[in-house]
PAZAPA-4460 file (N, C-alpha, C; in steps of 0.05 Angstrom, whole numbers, plus 32768, in hexadecimal, padded with zeros to 4 digits):
% residues 70
    n_x    n_y    n_z   ca_x   ca_y   ca_z    c_x    c_y    c_z   seq   type   mol
   8323   81F7   84FE   8310   81E2   8501   831E   81CA   850E     1      X     A
   8311   81BD   8521   831C   81A6   852E   8320   818F   851B     2      X     A
   8334   817F   8520   833B   8168   850E   8323   8154   850D     3      X     A
   8316   814E   8524   8300   813C   8524   82E9   8147   8513     4      X     A
   82E4   8161   8514   82CF   816E   8505   82D4   816A   84E7     5      X     A
   82ED   816F   84DF   82F4   816B   84C3   82EF   814E   84BA     6      X     A
   82F6   813B   84CB   82F2   811F   84C5   82D4   8118   84C3     7      X     A
   82C4   8123   84D5   82A7   811E   84D3   829B   812A   84BA     8      X     A
   82A4   8142   84B2   829A   814E   8499   82A1   813D   8481     9      X     A
   82B9   8133   8481   82C2   8121   846A   82B1   8108   846A    10      X     A
   82AD   80FB   8481   829D   80E3   8483   8281   80E8   847B    11      X     A
   8275   80FE   8485   825A   8106   847E   8256   810B   8460    12      X     A
   826A   8117   8454   8268   811D   8437   8267   8103   8427    13      X     A
   8277   80F0   842F   8278   80D6   8421   825D   80C7   8425    14      X     A
   8255   80C6   843F   823D   80B6   8445   8223   80C4   843D    15      X     A
   8224   80DE   8438   820C   80EC   842E   8207   80E4   8411    16      X     A
   821C   80DF   8402   8219   80D6   83E6   8213   80B8   83E4    17      X     A
   8220   80A8   83F5   821C   808B   83F3   821E   807F   840F    18      X     A
   8207   8078   841C   8208   806E   8437   8214   8052   8439    19      X     A
   821A   8045   8423   8226   802A   8424   8244   802B   8423    20      X     A
   8250   8043   8420   826D   8045   8420   8278   803D   843B    21      X     A
   8290   8032   843B   829E   802A   8454   82AF   8042   845D    22      X     A
   82A8   804E   8474   82B7   8065   847E   82BF   8060   849B    23      X     A
   82D8   8061   84A0   82E2   805D   84BC   82D7   8073   84CE    24      X     A
   82D2   806C   84E7   82CA   8080   84FB   82DE   8096   84FC    25      X     A
   82D5   80AF   84FB   82E7   80C6   84FC   82F4   80C9   8518    26      X     A
   82E9   80BD   852C   82F3   80C0   8547   8308   80AB   854E    27      X     A
   8300   8091   854C   8312   807C   8555   8321   806E   853E    28      X     A
   8317   8070   8525   8324   8064   850E   8326   8045   8511    29      X     A
   8314   8039   8521   8315   801C   8525   8300   800C   8515    30      X     A
   82E8   8018   8512   82D3   800A   8503   82C6   801D   84EF    31      X     A
   82BA   8012   84DB   82AB   8022   84C8   8291   802D   84D6    32      X     A
   8289   8044   84CE   8270   8050   84D8   8259   803F   84CF    33      X     A
   8245   803C   84E0   822B   8030   84D9   8219   8047   84D1    34      X     A
   8206   8042   84BF   81F4   8056   84B5   81D7   804D   84B7    35      X     A
   81C6   805F   84C1   81AA   8059   84C2   819B   8072   84B9    36      X     A
   8189   806E   84A5   8179   8084   849B   815D   8083   84A8    37      X     A
   8153   809A   84B1   8138   809D   84BB   812B   80B3   84AC    38      X     A
   8115   80AC   849F   8106   80C0   848F   80F3   80CF   84A1    39      X     A
   80F2   80E9   849D   80E0   80FA   84AD   80C3   80F3   84A8    40      X     A
   80B3   80F1   84BD   8097   80EC   84BA   8088   8104   84AF    41      X     A
   8092   811C   84B5   8084   8134   84AD   808E   813F   8492    42      X     A
   80A6   8137   8489   80B1   8140   8470   80BE   8128   8462    43      X     A
   80B0   811A   8451   80BA   8101   8445   80D3   8105   8433    44      X     A
   80DA   811E   842D   80F2   8123   841D   810B   8126   842F    45      X     A
   8107   8127   8449   811D   812B   845B   8125   8110   8468    46      X     A
   813F   810B   8469   8149   80F3   8475   815F   80FC   848A    47      X     A
   815E   80F0   84A1   8173   80F3   84B4   8184   80DA   84B3    48      X     A
   819E   80DE   84AC   81B1   80C8   84AA   81C2   80C7   84C3    49      X     A
   81BE   80B3   84D3   81CD   80B0   84EC   81E6   80A0   84E7    50      X     A
   81FD   80AB   84F0   8217   809E   84ED   8221   8097   8509    51      X     A
   8229   807E   850D   8232   8077   8527   8248   8061   8526    52      X     A
   8258   8060   853B   826E   804D   853C   8269   803B   8554    53      X     A
   8269   8021   854F   8265   800E   8565   827E   800A   8576    54      X     A
   8295   8012   856C   82AE   800F   857B   82B1   8024   8591    55      X     A
   82AC   803D   858B   82B1   8052   859F   8297   8061   85A7    56      X     A
   8281   805D   8599   8268   806A   85A0   8265   8086   8593    57      X     A
   8277   808E   8582   8274   80A8   8575   825C   80A8   8563    58      X     A
   824E   80BF   8561   8237   80C1   854F   8234   80DD   8545    59      X     A
   8226   80DE   852E   8220   80F7   8521   8207   80F3   8510    60      X     A
   81FB   8109   8507   81E3   8107   84F7   81E5   811B   84E0    61      X     A
   81DC   8111   84C8   81DA   8122   84B1   81BC   8126   84AB    62      X     A
   81B4   813D   84A4   8198   8142   849B   819A   8147   847D    63      X     A
   818C   8136   846E   818D   8137   8451   8171   813C   8445    64      X     A
   8170   814D   8433   8157   8152   8424   815A   8144   8409    65      X     A
   8148   8131   8404   8149   8122   83EB   8135   812E   83D7    66      X     A
   813C   8130   83BE   8129   813A   83AA   8112   8126   83A7    67      X     A
   80FB   8130   83A1   80E4   811E   839D   80E9   810C   8385    68      X     A
   80E0   80F3   8388   80E3   80E0   8372   80CF   80E7   835C    69      X     A
   80D8   80E3   8344   80C6   80E9   832D   80B4   80D2   8327    70      X     A
***
């Protein structure tokens, strides 16, 4: 597995649990990743979590299924 891929997996694992965590960009290591959640219009339990770096332009997306609120 590529080193960048491993870093993205680690960053994604952290930010999947807590989007407010400070995680350095896996590519440039200069700035923390920014996080934006977008809820699916067709499936309200699904969220796409966009991760991006303003320093180098790197980006990635997590697709998360959230359990229904009680």
